[in-house]
C-alpha positions as CSV (number, residue, x, y, z in Angstrom):
1,M,0.0,0.0,0.0
2,E,1.7,3.1,-1.2
3,R,0.6,6.5,0.0
4,G,3.4,8.8,-1.0
5,Q,4.3,10.8,2.1
6,T,3.8,8.4,4.9
7,S,5.0,11.0,7.5
8,A,2.1,13.3,6.6
9,I,-0.5,14.2,9.2
10,A,-3.7,12.3,8.8
11,S,-6.7,14.4,7.8
12,P,-10.2,13.5,9.2
13,G,-11.1,12.1,5.8
14,E,-7.9,10.1,5.6
15,V,-8.5,8.6,9.0
16,T,-11.9,7.3,7.9
17,D,-10.4,6.1,4.5
18,L,-7.8,4.1,6.4
19,L,-10.3,2.7,8.9
20,C,-12.7,1.6,6.1
21,E,-9.9,0.1,4.1
22,F,-8.7,-1.8,7.2
23,L,-12.1,-3.2,7.9
24,E,-12.4,-4.4,4.3
25,V,-9.1,-6.1,4.5
26,A,-9.9,-7.6,7.9
27,I,-13.2,-9.1,6.6
28,H,-11.4,-10.7,3.6
29,L,-8.9,-12.2,6.0
30,L,-11.6,-13.4,8.4
31,L,-13.6,-15.2,5.7
32,S,-10.4,-17.0,4.7
33,L,-9.5,-17.9,8.2
34,R,-13.0,-19.3,9.0
35,N,-13.0,-21.5,5.9
36,I,-16.6,-21.1,4.9
37,Y,-15.6,-20.7,1.3
38,P,-13.2,-22.7,-0.8
39,A,-9.5,-21.8,-0.5
40,E,-9.3,-21.4,-4.3
41,I,-11.3,-18.2,-4.2
42,F,-8.6,-16.4,-2.3
43,E,-5.3,-15.1,-3.4
44,R,-2.3,-13.8,-1.4
45,R,-1.8,-10.1,-1.4
46,R,-0.2,-7.4,0.8
47,H,-2.2,-4.7,2.5
48,F,-0.9,-2.4,5.2
49,N,2.4,-4.1,4.4
50,V,1.1,-7.4,5.7
51,P,0.5,-10.6,3.6
52,V,-3.2,-11.4,3.7
53,Q,-5.7,-13.5,1.8
54,W,-7.9,-11.5,-0.6
55,I,-11.1,-12.6,-2.2
56,R,-10.9,-13.2,-5.9
57,H,-14.6,-14.1,-6.5
58,Q,-16.1,-10.9,-7.9
59,D,-19.6,-11.1,-6.3
60,L,-18.3,-11.8,-2.9
61,R,-15.6,-9.2,-3.2
62,D,-18.0,-6.5,-4.4
63,Y,-20.4,-7.3,-1.5
64,V,-17.7,-6.6,1.1
65,H,-16.4,-3.6,-0.7
66,S,-19.9,-2.1,-1.1
67,A,-20.7,-2.6,2.5
68,L,-17.6,-0.8,3.8
69,S,-17.8,1.9,1.2
70,S,-21.3,2.8,2.2
71,L,-20.4,2.9,5.8
72,H,-17.7,5.6,5.2
73,S,-19.9,8.7,5.9
74,W,-21.5,7.0,8.9
75,I,-18.1,6.3,10.4
76,Q,-16.9,9.8,9.7
77,Q,-20.0,11.2,11.4
78,G,-19.3,9.0,14.4
79,T,-22.6,7.3,14.3
80,V,-21.3,3.7,13.8
81,E,-20.1,2.2,17.1
82,K,-19.5,-1.3,16.0
83,V,-19.1,-3.3,12.8
84,A,-19.6,-7.1,13.1
85,V,-19.0,-10.1,11.0
86,V,-21.7,-12.6,12.1
87,F,-21.3,-16.3,11.3
88,M,-24.6,-18.2,11.3
89,D,-25.7,-21.8,11.1
90,K,-28.1,-23.1,8.6
91,K,-31.0,-22.0,10.8
92,R,-29.6,-18.5,10.7
93,M,-28.7,-18.6,14.4
94,A,-25.6,-16.7,15.2
95,V,-22.8,-19.0,16.3
96,E,-19.9,-16.5,16.3
97,R,-19.4,-12.8,16.1
98,F,-16.3,-10.8,15.3
99,I,-16.9,-7.3,16.7
100,F,-14.9,-4.3,15.6
101,K,-15.7,-1.6,18.2
102,L,-14.8,1.9,16.8
103,N,-14.3,5.3,18.4
104,V,-12.7,7.9,16.2
105,N,-12.1,11.3,17.7
106,Q,-11.9,13.6,14.7
107,N,-10.8,16.5,16.9
108,F,-7.4,14.9,17.3
109,A,-7.0,13.9,13.6
110,S,-4.5,16.6,13.0
111,A,-2.1,15.2,15.6
112,M,-1.4,11.7,14.2
113,P,0.9,10.9,11.3
114,V,-0.5,8.6,8.6
115,N,2.3,6.0,9.1
116,D,1.5,5.8,12.8
117,L,-2.2,5.2,12.0
118,E,-1.3,2.5,9.4
119,Y,1.0,0.8,11.9
120,A,-1.7,0.7,14.6
121,L,-4.1,-0.9,12.1
122,R,-1.4,-3.3,10.8
123,T,-1.0,-4.8,14.2
124,F,-4.7,-6.0,14.1
125,L,-4.1,-7.9,10.9
126,I,-0.9,-9.5,12.2
127,K,-2.7,-10.6,15.4
128,L,-5.8,-11.9,13.6
129,S,-3.6,-14.0,11.3
130,V,-2.2,-15.9,14.2
131,S,-5.3,-16.2,16.4
132,H,-6.5,-19.6,15.3
133,S,-6.4,-20.9,18.9
134,L,-9.2,-18.4,19.7
135,F,-11.6,-19.8,17.1
136,R,-14.2,-22.5,17.6
137,P,-15.3,-25.0,14.9
138,L,-18.1,-23.7,12.8
139,P,-21.0,-25.9,11.8
140,A,-21.5,-27.0,8.2
141,D,-23.3,-24.8,5.8
142,C,-22.4,-21.6,7.6
143,S,-23.2,-18.2,6.1
144,F,-22.2,-14.7,7.3
145,E,-23.6,-11.2,7.5
146,I,-22.0,-7.8,7.9
147,V,-23.9,-5.8,10.6
148,A,-23.3,-2.1,11.7
149,Y,-24.4,-0.9,15.1
150,S,-25.5,2.6,15.9
151,K,-27.1,4.4,18.8
152,L,-28.5,7.0,16.5
153,L,-30.1,6.6,13.1
154,P,-27.5,7.9,10.6
155,G,-28.6,11.1,8.8
156,D,-28.4,9.5,5.3
157,A,-29.8,6.2,6.2
158,T,-32.6,6.5,3.7
159,D,-30.1,7.2,0.9
160,K,-28.5,3.9,1.6
161,G,-31.8,2.0,2.0
162,R,-31.0,-0.3,-0.9
163,L,-28.0,-1.7,0.8
164,W,-28.5,-1.2,4.6
165,I,-31.8,-2.0,6.4
166,P,-32.6,-2.1,10.1
167,A,-31.8,-5.5,11.3
168,D,-33.2,-7.8,14.0
169,C,-30.7,-7.3,16.8
170,S,-31.8,-10.3,18.7
171,Q,-29.0,-11.7,20.9
172,W,-28.4,-14.9,22.7
173,Q,-30.5,-15.2,25.8
174,Q,-27.4,-15.4,28.1
175,P,-24.5,-13.0,28.0
176,P,-22.0,-14.1,25.4
177,E,-18.5,-15.4,26.1
178,I,-16.2,-12.6,25.0
179,T,-12.6,-13.3,23.9
180,P,-10.4,-10.2,23.3
181,V,-8.2,-10.3,20.3
182,K,-6.6,-6.9,20.0
183,S,-7.1,-3.3,21.0
184,V,-5.5,0.1,20.2
185,R,-6.3,3.1,22.3
186,S,-5.2,6.7,21.6
187,E,-6.6,10.2,21.8
188,L,-7.5,9.9,18.1
189,L,-8.5,6.2,17.6
190,D,-9.9,3.6,19.9
191,V,-10.4,0.2,18.1
192,Q,-11.2,-3.0,19.8
193,L,-11.6,-6.4,18.2
194,Y,-13.1,-9.3,20.1
195,I,-15.0,-12.5,19.5
196,E,-18.4,-13.4,20.9
197,H,-19.6,-16.9,21.3
198,P,-22.8,-18.2,22.9
199,S,-22.2,-19.1,26.6
200,A,-22.1,-22.7,27.7
201,A,-25.6,-22.3,29.2
202,E,-26.8,-21.1,25.8
203,Q,-25.7,-24.2,24.0
204,S,-27.8,-27.3,24.1
205,P,-27.1,-30.8,22.7
206,S,-30.7,-31.0,21.8
207,D,-30.3,-28.0,19.6
208,Q,-33.4,-26.3,21.1
209,Q,-34.2,-22.9,19.9
210,I,-34.1,-19.7,22.1
211,V,-37.6,-18.5,22.8
212,Q,-36.7,-15.2,24.3
213,A,-34.3,-12.7,22.9
214,V,-32.5,-9.8,24.6
215,Q,-32.4,-6.7,22.5
216,D,-29.1,-4.9,22.0
217,P,-29.4,-1.2,23.0
218,D,-27.8,-0.2,19.7
219,M,-29.7,-0.1,16.4
220,C,-28.5,-2.7,13.9
221,F,-28.2,-2.2,10.1
222,L,-27.8,-5.3,8.0
223,C,-26.1,-5.2,4.6
224,T,-28.7,-6.7,2.3
225,S,-26.5,-8.2,-0.4
226,P,-26.3,-12.0,-0.6
227,T,-23.9,-13.4,2.0
228,H,-24.0,-17.1,1.2
229,L,-23.0,-17.4,-2.5
230,C,-22.9,-20.7,-4.3
231,L,-19.3,-20.8,-5.6
232,T,-18.1,-23.1,-8.3
233,V,-14.3,-23.5,-8.4
234,R,-12.8,-25.1,-11.5
235,R,-9.7,-27.1,-10.6
236,T,-7.0,-27.5,-13.2
237,E,-4.7,-30.5,-13.4
238,S,-1.0,-29.7,-13.6
């Protein structure tokens, strides 16, 4: 990733640009790490000067890119508090959530060099790449969704109505088990990445459904593009 003068001070818009780019790269990496798609649809690239897996399948790549691009203005406004990648079983019950909790203080944007910001975000990708021990096996036929959480309705929500819609924020009945992955805290940027799993009390060998949901205090917006694509990968014999 080349940006010319890496010692330049990050402008408010550049902070948001970098954060959205980081989230897009992290989601590509997560989908590769969780193995819900064939390995053949990924290719090795470098982003933030870190080798990562990048989606080659156009429809899936476009979905992730559109989701993060459309969040840009909301993140810059400070209305998005969390972005989640939610993995679901075939009954569309969440079995794992990767939560990116965001807090960008635009008042301090003029005090942080671009290369310092890039370095802070790079550490998340490095940590995520070696965090396999924190993952749990996913059931067969998993799908995923990208969900944004906000305490306030974003001002341009209606403009993005084709892509983002209010989502059902139903949670597990019991508080989830939370596993911290990485956090960066500064006057400018506070980003936390953690994993949520259903608690032991929530899980049942009889696979019984939860009859009562606890509502998250934030409003959720679901990216409406397809999230479980049927992919056909042609293998070539060497």
